[in-house]
Backbone as numpy.savetxt, mean C-alpha at the origin, in Angstrom:
# Nx Ny Nz CAx CAy CAz Cx Cy Cz
8.84 21.07 -7.60 9.57 19.99 -8.60 9.12 18.89 -8.12
9.25 18.11 -9.61 9.11 16.78 -9.65 10.26 16.03 -9.55
10.17 14.75 -8.80 11.44 14.07 -8.27 10.97 12.76 -9.35
12.01 12.22 -9.98 11.56 11.21 -10.73 12.18 9.69 -10.23
11.35 8.78 -10.40 12.34 7.37 -10.03 12.92 7.11 -11.31
13.65 6.35 -10.77 15.27 5.60 -11.40 14.36 4.86 -12.92
14.99 4.76 -13.80 14.11 3.57 -15.24 13.78 2.35 -14.37
12.63 2.00 -14.94 12.39 0.53 -14.54 12.90 -0.74 -15.67
12.62 -1.58 -14.48 12.84 -3.01 -15.50 11.71 -3.86 -15.29
11.40 -4.86 -16.14 10.18 -5.68 -16.24 10.97 -6.82 -15.74
10.17 -7.24 -14.38 11.01 -8.93 -13.94 10.12 -10.05 -13.89
10.38 -11.04 -14.58 9.47 -12.52 -14.56 9.33 -13.25 -12.88
8.59 -13.11 -12.04 8.54 -13.68 -10.99 6.71 -14.34 -10.48
7.15 -15.30 -10.04 5.80 -15.84 -9.46 4.45 -16.12 -10.66
5.16 -16.10 -11.66 3.96 -16.16 -12.88 3.84 -14.44 -13.39
3.89 -13.46 -13.11 3.80 -12.30 -13.67 5.08 -11.60 -14.02
4.69 -10.63 -14.44 6.13 -9.59 -14.47 5.88 -8.58 -13.68
6.41 -8.07 -13.08 6.53 -7.09 -12.03 7.24 -5.99 -13.06
6.91 -4.67 -12.69 7.61 -3.45 -13.17 8.52 -3.38 -11.77
9.72 -2.77 -11.74 10.53 -2.87 -10.63 11.31 -1.54 -10.67
10.95 -0.90 -9.98 12.07 0.68 -9.64 13.15 0.72 -8.86
14.28 0.34 -9.03 16.02 0.13 -8.12 16.28 1.39 -8.13
16.78 1.76 -6.76 18.25 2.38 -6.58 19.05 1.94 -5.65
20.18 2.62 -5.61 20.95 1.94 -4.60 22.11 0.41 -4.91
21.91 -0.26 -5.84 22.48 -1.67 -6.39 23.62 -1.54 -5.73
24.63 -0.50 -5.97 26.01 -0.77 -5.35 25.85 -1.02 -4.08
24.75 -0.93 -3.19 24.45 -1.23 -1.73 24.09 -2.63 -1.73
24.31 -3.29 -2.14 23.75 -4.80 -2.71 24.15 -5.72 -0.76
23.29 -6.04 -0.71 23.32 -7.02 0.81 22.48 -6.29 1.86
21.80 -5.18 1.60 21.39 -4.25 2.64 19.48 -4.15 1.65
18.67 -4.76 1.79 17.41 -4.70 0.78 16.56 -3.84 1.25
15.61 -3.28 0.93 14.54 -2.69 1.43 13.32 -2.42 0.32
12.46 -3.19 0.74 11.54 -3.01 -0.35 10.25 -2.20 -0.13
9.39 -1.30 -1.21 8.53 -0.36 -0.69 7.40 -0.82 -1.34
6.62 -1.07 -0.73 5.45 -1.31 -1.69 3.99 -0.56 -1.47
3.79 -0.09 -2.38 2.42 0.96 -2.46 1.49 0.80 -2.25
0.23 1.58 -1.86 -1.22 0.90 -1.76 -1.96 1.31 -2.82
-3.26 1.58 -2.65 -4.58 1.59 -4.00 -5.21 3.18 -3.30
-5.71 3.94 -4.64 -4.81 3.55 -5.76 -3.58 4.21 -6.20
-2.33 3.72 -6.08 -1.36 4.37 -5.95 -0.78 3.15 -7.05
1.05 3.84 -7.12 2.13 3.42 -8.13 3.56 3.39 -7.06
4.58 3.05 -7.60 5.53 2.83 -6.87 6.13 4.41 -7.09
5.70 5.49 -7.90 5.87 7.09 -7.98 5.63 7.26 -6.18
4.82 6.95 -5.91 4.01 6.93 -4.33 5.33 7.28 -3.25
6.25 6.29 -3.44 7.41 6.90 -3.03 8.84 7.28 -3.53
8.55 8.22 -4.75 9.56 8.91 -4.93 10.37 9.78 -3.98
9.60 9.89 -3.13 10.84 11.19 -2.42 11.91 10.36 -1.23
11.70 8.92 -0.74 11.79 8.15 -0.21 12.97 7.60 -0.69
13.14 7.08 -2.25 14.01 6.10 -2.80 15.23 6.78 -2.93
15.73 7.96 -3.01 17.24 8.39 -3.43 17.35 8.47 -1.74
17.14 9.20 -0.61 17.06 8.84 0.52 17.59 7.83 1.26
17.23 6.74 0.67 17.98 5.32 1.44 18.77 4.57 0.52
18.72 5.20 -0.54 20.23 4.42 -1.46 21.23 5.07 -0.86
21.01 6.77 -0.89 22.32 7.32 -0.12 22.48 7.12 1.45
21.51 6.70 2.13 21.61 6.07 3.44 22.63 4.27 3.25
22.46 3.90 2.39 23.32 3.07 2.44 22.38 1.47 2.00
21.03 1.83 1.54 20.32 0.43 1.24 19.81 0.14 -0.21
19.97 -1.19 -0.48 19.46 -1.00 -2.24 18.00 -1.58 -2.20
17.25 -0.35 -2.90 16.28 0.00 -2.62 15.49 -0.69 -4.04
14.29 -1.50 -3.67 13.50 -2.18 -4.66 11.84 -1.91 -4.82
11.38 -1.03 -5.33 10.26 -0.36 -5.76 9.63 -1.15 -6.46
8.85 -2.33 -6.66 7.65 -2.88 -7.23 6.69 -1.94 -7.92
6.04 -1.91 -8.58 4.70 -1.98 -9.21 3.80 -3.61 -9.12
3.17 -3.49 -8.04 2.61 -4.58 -7.65 1.62 -4.95 -8.60
1.16 -6.45 -8.74 0.61 -7.29 -9.54 -0.87 -6.32 -9.78
-1.63 -6.10 -11.21 -2.76 -4.76 -11.20 -2.29 -3.38 -11.38
-1.02 -3.08 -11.03 -0.72 -1.41 -11.41 0.38 -1.32 -12.49
0.56 -0.48 -12.99 1.72 0.37 -13.62 1.92 -0.56 -15.19
3.28 -0.81 -15.56 3.75 -1.97 -16.50 3.21 -3.34 -15.81
3.18 -3.46 -14.59 3.04 -5.01 -14.25 2.18 -5.78 -14.79
2.17 -7.11 -14.94 0.82 -8.00 -15.08 -0.48 -7.66 -14.51
-1.67 -7.77 -15.02 -3.01 -7.49 -14.20 -3.68 -8.82 -14.99
-3.34 -10.02 -14.01 -3.92 -11.01 -14.48 -5.67 -10.81 -14.30
-6.37 -11.66 -14.95 -7.74 -11.71 -15.34 -8.67 -12.26 -14.20
-8.35 -13.08 -13.73 -8.87 -14.02 -12.08 -8.74 -13.21 -10.77
-9.92 -12.77 -10.31 -9.96 -12.11 -9.05 -9.15 -12.62 -8.04
-9.36 -13.93 -8.06 -7.75 -14.87 -6.90 -7.06 -14.89 -7.14
-6.36 -14.50 -8.03 -4.80 -14.33 -8.76 -4.50 -12.66 -7.83
-5.06 -12.24 -7.12 -5.10 -11.18 -6.49 -5.20 -11.31 -4.86
-4.81 -12.48 -4.48 -5.12 -12.81 -2.78 -4.19 -13.00 -2.38
-3.83 -12.83 -0.81 -2.49 -12.68 -0.27 -1.69 -13.26 -0.13
-2.01 -15.19 -0.80 -1.11 -15.48 -1.14 -0.45 -15.71 -2.59
-0.85 -14.91 -3.65 -0.08 -14.11 -4.67 0.42 -13.03 -3.94
0.34 -12.06 -3.96 0.99 -10.50 -3.79 1.84 -11.21 -2.85
2.11 -12.08 -1.61 3.37 -12.12 -1.14 4.21 -13.04 -1.62
3.56 -13.89 -2.64 4.67 -14.73 -3.44 5.39 -14.10 -3.90
4.31 -12.91 -4.77 5.39 -12.02 -5.81 6.78 -11.18 -4.98
6.23 -10.81 -3.62 7.61 -10.38 -3.05 8.22 -11.16 -2.27
7.99 -12.66 -2.13 9.33 -13.75 -2.21 9.72 -13.95 -3.23
9.27 -14.16 -4.61 10.22 -14.23 -6.20 11.01 -12.94 -5.93
10.42 -11.71 -5.60 11.77 -10.94 -6.00 12.58 -10.53 -5.46
12.63 -11.53 -3.93 13.69 -11.60 -2.73 14.49 -12.67 -3.71
14.06 -13.78 -4.33 14.74 -14.60 -4.88 15.66 -14.55 -6.39
14.60 -13.65 -6.68 15.70 -13.15 -8.09 16.92 -12.40 -7.80
16.74 -11.40 -7.09 17.84 -10.49 -6.64 19.14 -11.52 -5.48
18.60 -12.43 -5.09 19.34 -13.50 -4.50 19.48 -12.89 -2.62
18.27 -12.42 -2.54 17.80 -12.06 -0.97 16.96 -13.34 0.10
18.11 -14.01 0.64 16.99 -14.15 2.34 15.57 -13.55 2.44
16.23 -12.35 2.71 15.53 -11.50 3.54 15.44 -10.10 3.27
14.50 -9.35 3.79 14.51 -8.16 3.71 13.34 -7.20 4.50
14.07 -5.62 4.82 13.16 -4.85 5.10 12.08 -4.49 4.23
10.89 -4.61 4.67 9.32 -4.34 3.93 8.68 -2.95 4.19
8.39 -2.26 3.42 7.83 -0.84 4.27 6.41 -0.72 3.09
5.45 -0.51 3.79 4.18 -0.74 3.03 2.95 0.55 3.57
2.55 1.13 2.31 1.41 2.00 2.87 0.26 1.60 2.43
-0.68 1.57 3.51 -2.15 1.61 2.95 -2.09 0.27 2.63
-2.67 -0.34 1.35 -2.91 -1.98 1.09 -1.33 -2.32 0.96
-0.54 -1.66 0.49 0.92 -2.31 0.46 1.21 -2.67 2.14
0.69 -1.97 2.82 0.82 -2.37 4.59 0.51 -3.37 4.78
-1.26 -3.56 4.32 -1.85 -5.45 4.42 -1.02 -6.18 4.09
-0.45 -5.92 2.33 0.20 -7.06 1.85 1.56 -7.12 2.64
2.33 -6.42 3.13 3.68 -6.41 4.48 3.26 -7.35 5.34
2.27 -6.89 6.33 1.61 -7.65 7.12 1.14 -9.25 6.71
0.42 -9.61 5.88 0.24 -10.54 5.44 1.34 -11.77 4.77
2.62 -11.05 4.29 3.34 -11.65 3.69 4.39 -11.98 5.02
4.53 -11.23 5.82 5.25 -11.40 7.49 4.25 -12.74 8.02
3.52 -12.80 8.28 2.56 -13.92 8.69 3.12 -15.15 7.98
2.89 -15.21 6.31 2.94 -16.39 5.77 4.50 -16.74 5.76
5.26 -15.74 5.43 6.94 -15.67 5.01 7.66 -15.19 6.22
7.55 -15.53 7.21 8.39 -14.79 7.95 10.13 -14.86 8.28
10.48 -16.12 8.04 11.53 -16.01 7.56 12.51 -15.09 6.16
11.14 -14.61 5.66 11.98 -13.47 4.68 11.66 -12.24 4.91
11.22 -11.61 5.73 11.35 -10.57 6.16 12.07 -10.04 7.88
12.79 -9.14 7.58 13.55 -8.82 8.95 13.21 -7.90 9.68
12.14 -6.85 8.81 12.15 -5.50 9.64 10.30 -5.21 8.80
9.67 -4.68 9.53 8.37 -4.13 8.91 8.50 -2.36 9.42
7.98 -1.95 8.36 7.56 -0.24 8.30 5.87 -0.48 7.83
5.04 0.18 8.46 3.80 0.45 8.15 2.81 1.49 8.42
3.09 2.67 7.05 2.12 3.40 6.85 0.60 3.50 6.63
0.07 4.08 7.94 -1.68 4.40 7.79 -2.54 3.04 8.22
-2.47 1.69 7.56 -2.80 0.66 7.88 -2.40 -0.23 8.74
-2.78 -0.21 9.83 -1.83 -1.40 10.97 -2.45 -2.53 10.97
-1.82 -3.44 11.64 -2.08 -4.68 11.63 -3.75 -5.03 11.75
-3.93 -5.88 11.02 -5.48 -6.42 11.09 -5.63 -7.45 11.94
-6.37 -7.38 13.11 -6.80 -9.00 13.93 -7.30 -9.72 12.94
-7.68 -10.82 13.02 -8.35 -11.89 12.11 -9.89 -12.11 12.35
-10.36 -12.00 13.84 -11.65 -12.29 13.95 -12.06 -13.34 13.89
-13.30 -13.11 14.07 -14.07 -14.76 14.10 -15.28 -14.66 12.89
-15.36 -13.69 12.55 -16.17 -13.58 11.26 -15.09 -12.67 10.40
-15.52 -13.04 8.68 -14.87 -12.63 7.59 -14.81 -11.09 7.34
-13.77 -10.43 7.10 -13.60 -9.41 7.18 -14.54 -8.06 6.51
-14.99 -8.69 5.00 -16.32 -7.91 4.67 -17.37 -8.32 5.22
-17.65 -9.50 5.59 -18.68 -9.45 6.09 -19.15 -8.69 7.67
-17.92 -8.17 8.64 -18.13 -7.37 9.36 -17.99 -5.96 9.23
-17.67 -5.54 8.00 -17.98 -4.24 7.35 -19.07 -4.13 7.05
-19.80 -5.13 6.50 -21.11 -4.63 6.12 -21.93 -4.61 7.03
-21.84 -5.67 8.16 -22.73 -5.35 9.38 -22.43 -4.14 9.79
-21.08 -3.40 9.96 -21.07 -2.08 10.81 -21.37 -1.11 10.21
-21.07 -1.15 8.88 -20.94 -0.09 7.41 -21.94 0.21 6.74
-22.20 -1.10 6.54 -23.40 -1.12 5.24 -22.94 -1.26 4.03
-23.39 -1.53 2.98 -23.82 -1.83 2.05 -22.66 -1.40 0.76
-22.97 0.27 1.19 -22.72 1.12 0.67 -21.03 1.68 0.86
-20.59 0.84 2.09 -19.03 1.22 2.58 -18.39 0.46 1.13
-17.29 1.49 1.02 -16.69 0.96 -0.62 -15.98 -0.20 -0.53
-15.36 -1.03 0.80 -14.83 -2.29 1.00 -16.04 -3.43 0.18
-17.49 -2.88 0.97 -18.33 -4.00 0.60 -19.07 -3.69 -0.61
-18.93 -2.69 -1.27 -19.26 -2.44 -2.53 -18.44 -2.68 -3.74
-17.24 -2.88 -3.60 -16.42 -3.59 -4.29 -16.26 -4.82 -4.33
-17.19 -5.85 -3.56 -17.34 -6.96 -3.45 -18.70 -7.67 -3.97
-19.54 -6.47 -3.25 -20.94 -7.35 -4.04 -21.56 -6.72 -5.30
-21.05 -5.48 -5.44 -21.46 -4.94 -6.91 -19.68 -4.98 -7.41
-19.17 -5.84 -8.09 -18.22 -5.74 -8.88 -18.34 -5.16 -10.37
-17.26 -4.46 -10.69 -17.25 -3.72 -11.73 -17.93 -2.35 -11.52
-18.87 -2.25 -10.97 -19.78 -0.79 -10.86 -18.64 0.15 -10.75
-18.18 0.02 -9.61 -16.84 1.41 -9.18 -16.11 1.61 -10.29
-15.40 0.17 -10.32 -14.35 0.28 -11.30 -14.86 1.11 -13.19
-15.82 0.99 -13.31 -16.26 1.62 -14.69 -16.45 3.28 -14.06
-17.06 3.80 -12.92 -17.12 4.87 -13.20 -15.71 5.52 -12.57
-15.06 5.02 -12.03 -13.41 5.37 -12.00 -12.86 5.59 -13.78
-12.70 4.63 -13.91 -12.52 4.61 -15.28 -12.94 5.63 -16.13
-14.51 6.26 -15.78 -14.84 7.06 -16.86 -13.93 8.46 -16.28
-13.66 8.58 -15.16 -13.45 9.92 -14.56 -12.14 10.00 -13.70
-11.31 9.20 -14.85 -9.71 8.95 -13.91 -9.33 9.88 -13.64
-8.77 11.20 -14.40 -8.59 12.45 -13.56 -8.95 12.73 -12.47
-10.31 13.26 -12.71 -10.87 14.06 -11.59 -11.17 12.88 -10.59
-11.16 11.76 -10.49 -11.12 10.66 -9.27 -10.03 11.19 -8.77
-8.95 10.69 -9.38 -7.64 11.12 -8.73 -7.30 12.03 -8.18
-7.55 13.25 -8.99 -7.49 14.35 -8.58 -8.46 15.31 -6.93
-9.25 14.40 -7.33 -10.05 14.64 -5.94 -9.76 14.03 -4.93
-9.21 12.87 -5.12 -8.98 11.75 -3.60 -7.54 12.25 -3.44
-6.49 12.60 -4.00 -5.36 13.11 -3.67 -5.12 14.62 -2.93
-5.78 14.43 -2.17 -6.20 15.96 -1.02 -5.40 15.69 0.17
-5.06 16.93 0.77 -5.34 16.60 2.16 -5.69 18.20 2.98
-6.18 18.17 4.04 -6.74 19.43 4.64 -7.93 19.40 4.35
-8.45 18.25 4.28 -10.08 18.37 3.50 -11.04 18.56 4.74
-11.96 19.90 4.32 -12.97 20.04 5.67 -13.92 18.56 6.19
-14.20 18.18 7.27 -15.25 17.45 7.83 -16.41 17.47 7.10
-16.99 16.84 7.00 -18.78 17.12 6.21 -19.37 15.73 6.37
-20.92 15.90 6.63 -21.82 15.15 6.97 -21.83 14.04 5.46
-21.25 12.68 5.57 -21.17 11.49 4.61 -22.91 11.72 3.99
-22.79 12.01 2.41 -24.20 11.80 1.93 -23.85 10.41 1.28
-25.43 10.18 0.78 -25.93 8.59 0.37 -25.16 8.07 -0.74
-25.16 7.03 -0.50 -24.54 5.97 -1.78 -22.65 6.02 -0.96
-21.99 5.33 -2.53 -20.76 5.10 -2.32 -19.74 6.55 -2.16
-18.92 6.72 -1.46 -18.46 8.07 -0.98 -17.19 8.09 -2.31
-16.54 7.17 -2.85 -15.97 6.98 -3.71 -15.89 7.27 -4.97
-17.44 6.52 -5.32 -17.83 6.78 -6.33 -18.28 8.36 -6.36
-19.04 9.00 -5.56 -19.29 10.49 -5.30 -18.41 10.87 -5.67
-17.30 10.87 -4.77 -15.59 11.15 -5.11 -15.52 11.60 -6.35
-15.34 10.70 -7.28 -15.34 10.62 -8.41 -15.97 11.32 -9.60
-17.28 11.39 -8.88 -18.04 12.21 -9.94 -18.06 13.77 -9.65
-17.59 14.09 -8.36 -17.48 15.52 -8.02 -16.55 16.37 -8.97
-17.57 17.47 -9.19 -16.62 18.63 -10.22 -15.43 19.27 -9.71
-15.38 19.50 -8.15 -14.79 20.47 -8.00 -14.02 20.12 -6.48
-12.78 19.64 -6.41 -12.07 19.01 -5.36 -12.04 20.04 -4.22
-12.19 19.38 -3.04 -11.84 20.07 -1.37 -10.40 19.61 -1.10
-10.43 20.97 -0.35 -9.13 20.99 0.54 -8.29 21.37 -0.75
-6.70 20.83 -0.11 -5.43 20.84 -1.10 -4.70 19.99 -1.55
-4.33 20.29 -2.65 -3.68 18.73 -3.74 -2.67 18.89 -2.91
-2.08 17.18 -2.97 -1.05 16.54 -2.02 0.23 16.55 -3.25
-0.08 17.11 -4.67 0.96 16.65 -5.46 0.71 17.86 -6.56
1.88 17.71 -6.85 1.79 18.95 -8.24 0.93 18.13 -9.60
0.49 19.01 -10.41 0.32 18.39 -11.67 0.92 17.71 -12.34
2.30 18.05 -12.39 2.88 17.07 -13.21 3.36 15.52 -12.44
2.83 15.37 -10.83 3.19 14.42 -10.08 1.98 13.90 -10.40
0.78 14.50 -10.20 -0.69 13.77 -10.30 -0.67 13.12 -11.54
-0.21 13.49 -12.90 -0.28 13.31 -14.18 0.04 12.14 -14.43
1.42 11.50 -13.08 2.30 9.90 -13.34 1.21 9.12 -13.31
0.35 9.35 -12.03 -0.49 8.23 -11.72 -1.41 8.52 -12.66
-2.39 9.39 -13.05 -3.42 9.40 -14.09 -3.15 8.52 -15.36
-2.07 9.14 -15.86 -1.48 8.07 -17.11 -1.15 6.75 -16.90
-0.74 6.37 -15.80 -0.89 4.91 -15.17 -1.83 4.15 -15.50
-3.09 4.85 -14.56 -4.32 4.16 -14.40 -5.72 4.42 -15.66
-5.17 5.53 -16.77 -5.70 5.41 -17.94 -5.00 4.20 -18.48
-3.99 3.65 -18.57 -3.40 2.59 -19.28 -4.26 1.33 -18.54
-4.12 0.86 -17.47 -4.41 -0.46 -16.60 -6.27 -0.31 -16.27
-6.73 0.80 -16.24 -8.05 0.51 -15.37 -7.71 0.49 -14.06
-8.74 0.68 -13.27 -8.97 0.19 -11.59 -8.98 -1.33 -11.24
-9.40 -2.10 -12.33 -9.74 -3.62 -11.81 -9.08 -4.36 -11.14
-8.14 -3.97 -11.63 -6.43 -5.00 -10.71 -6.45 -4.41 -9.33
-6.32 -2.94 -9.19 -6.05 -3.03 -7.81 -7.59 -3.15 -7.14
-8.66 -2.63 -7.76 -9.57 -3.06 -6.79 -9.91 -4.86 -6.60
-9.59 -5.40 -7.57 -9.48 -7.11 -6.94 -8.90 -7.39 -5.76
-7.75 -6.86 -5.59 -7.29 -7.01 -4.36 -8.55 -6.67 -2.91
-8.90 -5.59 -3.28 -10.10 -6.14 -1.90 -11.30 -6.98 -2.35
-11.11 -7.53 -3.24 -12.14 -8.65 -3.63 -11.99 -9.91 -2.99
-10.31 -9.87 -2.61 -9.95 -11.29 -1.82 -10.06 -11.02 -0.32
-10.33 -10.37 0.14 -10.14 -9.71 1.41 -10.73 -11.19 2.58
-11.94 -11.77 1.98 -12.78 -12.73 2.86 -11.64 -13.93 2.27
-11.63 -14.44 1.54 -10.84 -15.33 1.04 -9.28 -15.27 1.69
-8.75 -13.95 1.89 -7.80 -13.76 2.78 -7.64 -14.24 4.26
-8.90 -14.03 4.71 -9.19 -14.06 5.81 -9.09 -15.74 6.12
-9.69 -16.56 5.26 -9.22 -17.77 5.22 -8.25 -18.63 4.99
-7.56 -17.98 4.04 -5.76 -18.40 4.04 -4.92 -18.13 5.13
-5.32 -17.21 5.99 -4.54 -17.09 7.51 -5.08 -17.56 8.65
-6.38 -18.33 8.13 -6.80 -19.07 9.46 -5.65 -19.70 10.11
-4.92 -20.64 9.79 -3.90 -21.67 10.82 -2.47 -20.63 10.95
-2.34 -19.63 10.04 -1.13 -19.13 10.57 -0.89 -18.24 11.76
0.44 -18.63 12.44 0.55 -17.90 14.27 0.38 -16.50 13.40
-0.59 -15.77 14.20 -0.82 -14.17 14.18 -0.03 -13.09 14.71
0.93 -13.40 15.31 2.17 -12.66 15.96 2.81 -12.41 15.22
3.45 -11.07 14.89 4.52 -10.31 14.28 5.90 -9.93 15.10
6.86 -10.84 14.63 7.70 -10.98 15.87 8.75 -10.10 15.44
9.12 -9.43 14.21 9.93 -8.94 13.79 10.05 -6.95 14.03
11.01 -6.70 14.19 10.76 -4.96 14.73 9.97 -4.35 13.41
9.22 -3.28 14.29 8.29 -3.05 13.49 7.90 -1.51 13.86
7.98 -0.82 12.77 7.49 0.73 12.73 6.02 1.06 12.47
5.45 1.43 13.41 4.30 1.78 12.68 4.06 3.42 12.62
3.54 4.04 11.64 3.34 5.33 11.25 1.71 5.87 10.64
1.76 6.52 11.77 0.08 7.26 11.35 0.28 8.54 11.04
-1.07 8.42 10.12 -1.63 10.14 9.85 -2.57 10.69 10.92
-2.29 11.60 11.51 -2.95 12.12 12.43 -4.63 12.75 11.97
-4.67 13.19 11.11 -5.82 13.61 10.20 -6.43 12.44 9.18
-5.61 10.93 9.53 -6.02 9.69 8.28 -7.07 9.14 9.27
-8.15 8.94 7.88 -9.50 8.09 8.63 -9.31 6.83 8.94
-7.84 6.31 8.63 -7.93 5.03 9.06 -8.18 4.70 10.40
-8.73 3.47 10.70 -8.74 3.37 12.41 -7.25 3.07 12.49
-6.87 3.55 13.97 -5.75 2.77 14.71 -5.87 1.65 15.21
-5.14 0.81 15.71 -5.30 -0.67 15.89 -5.19 -0.51 17.66
-6.27 -0.82 18.41 -6.40 -0.70 19.95 -5.33 -1.56 20.43
-5.04 -2.36 19.89 -4.22 -3.84 20.31 -2.84 -4.31 19.40
-2.50 -3.35 18.96 -1.49 -3.82 18.24 -0.46 -4.38 19.20
0.05 -4.14 20.45 1.34 -4.74 20.80 0.97 -5.67 21.33
-0.40 -6.09 21.14 -0.47 -8.10 21.54 -0.25 -8.48 20.47
-0.22 -8.36 18.98 -0.20 -8.67 17.70 1.29 -8.59 17.48
1.97 -6.88 17.61 3.20 -6.86 16.96 3.85 -6.18 18.48
4.53 -7.55 19.34 5.15 -6.70 20.73 6.81 -6.13 20.27
6.96 -6.00 19.16 8.18 -5.13 18.83 8.08 -4.15 18.05
7.06 -3.48 18.56 6.60 -2.53 17.47 6.59 -0.76 18.15
7.63 -0.10 17.44 7.26 1.58 18.09 6.04 2.34 16.98
5.69 3.04 17.51 4.44 3.99 16.90 4.46 5.25 17.05
4.52 5.85 16.09 4.91 7.25 15.87 3.69 7.91 15.04
3.27 9.22 15.24 2.13 9.83 14.25 2.62 11.19 13.77
2.41 11.64 12.50 2.58 12.49 11.82 1.31 13.41 11.41
1.95 14.86 11.40 0.53 15.46 11.51 0.01 15.62 9.64
-0.75 14.56 9.38 -0.82 14.65 7.81 -2.59 13.72 8.19
-2.83 13.52 6.75 -3.61 12.92 6.26 -3.46 11.51 6.15
-4.24 10.97 5.24 -3.84 9.35 4.77 -2.47 9.38 3.67
-2.09 9.70 3.01 -1.08 9.91 1.96 0.23 10.19 2.71
0.67 9.77 3.78 1.56 9.94 4.27 2.94 10.32 3.81
3.59 9.33 3.12 5.04 9.79 2.37 5.03 10.59 1.24
3.66 11.14 1.13 3.76 12.00 0.09 3.22 13.41 0.49
2.72 13.59 1.58 2.18 14.84 2.75 3.10 15.35 3.41
3.91 14.58 3.76 5.16 14.70 4.78 6.45 14.20 4.19
7.03 14.02 3.22 8.30 13.40 2.60 9.23 13.34 3.57
9.60 14.54 3.89 10.95 14.80 4.92 10.72 13.97 6.14
9.80 14.17 6.58 9.54 13.45 7.86 9.18 12.26 8.27
8.74 11.61 6.96 8.40 10.40 6.68 10.08 9.26 6.34
10.55 9.87 5.77 12.37 9.65 5.34 12.63 9.17 6.67
13.21 10.82 7.33 13.63 11.12 8.54 13.41 9.77 9.64
11.97 9.28 9.95 11.68 8.75 10.43 11.93 7.16 10.25
11.69 6.77 8.86 12.26 5.34 8.59 13.60 4.90 9.05
14.40 6.69 8.46 16.09 6.21 8.82 16.17 6.05 10.09
16.08 6.97 10.75 16.18 6.90 12.57 15.73 5.42 12.86
14.89 5.13 12.59 14.29 3.57 13.03 15.34 2.25 12.63
15.37 2.67 11.37 16.65 1.70 10.92 17.51 1.43 11.39
17.91 3.02 11.73 19.39 2.86 12.56 19.52 2.18 13.87
18.57 2.66 14.32 18.41 2.30 15.99 18.32 0.80 15.75
17.36 -0.22 15.10 17.26 -1.22 14.48 18.68 -2.15 14.16
19.45 -1.45 13.30 20.68 -1.86 12.88 21.89 -1.93 14.30
21.79 -1.19 15.03 22.55 -0.47 16.25 22.26 -1.53 17.56
21.22 -2.07 17.19 20.40 -3.16 18.52 21.22 -4.46 18.60
C-alpha cells in the first residue's frame, strides 16, 4: 500500500520557492517540521505525517532547495548552511511561528543541527535520524575526510570532481535509486573507485527493497525532473559550512532525540552528550533509511519522546 502525502503548495521564502506538504492545519500552534536527506524527498516522511497530525501537530514537510518542485538555484554557495537554515526560519515566519520542533534525517539532520546552532531561539526541540551532531574540529570536514578516507570517498569526490557523479546518477536515475534504497545488504569488500558511482552502474541490486515499486517511482520521477546537482551542492558546501560555524556556540541546549539504525554505516558520535547534553538516544534494528525501513517504530519513538517532552 502506498501512502500519499497531502497536496503540496509552493511558498516563497528566503529568495526561493519551497514546495511544502502540510497536514494538521487544525492544530495550528503546535508546529513540527520534517526535513529530508539525500537523495530524498518530502515523500520519505509519508508514514510519519498522518500520525503526527492525528497526535495534534501542525506538520510541515518542505522539499528543501534543490529537490522536488522547490527552486534549484545555480550557484553552489546558495546551498550553504546559512541558506538552508534561512529557508526553514523563513518557513516559520510564513506560518507565523516563533519556533518549532524540527525532525531531520541524513542531510536533513545536519541542516537541523546547523539551524539550531545558528537560530537557537527558533528551535524548541530536535529529532535527528541517522546523522548525529558533527563536531567542528580543527580542520575543515572535507579535508579530514580526504586525509582519512581518500579521494574516492563520495563526500570528497563530489567536492573535488564536481559534475562527474551528478552526470552518472542522472544517466542511471532509476537504477541508482533502486540500488540505493535497499536493506539487509550483505557486507562486501569495497571495490576500487567511488562506491556510489559503482552503485549507479550496477545492473542488479543487493539485499531487499526498502519500498514498493510505486513508492520508488515517486523518487525516480522527482530526480528525473531535477537532476542530482542541487542535492550534491549541499555536500559541496561542507567546508564553507565549517567556516560559517566558526564563531557559533557549539552546544545544542534544546531537548533532543537521536535515533540510530543499528545497521547504518553512518558513524555514531562518540561525544554526543558533551555537545548535546539534553539528548535521549535510541537505536532501531534497521539500516540508513530509518523512517522508511521501520516506519511504525520510528513514528512511535518520536511520539513517545514528544509526549515526554511536553509533559516535563
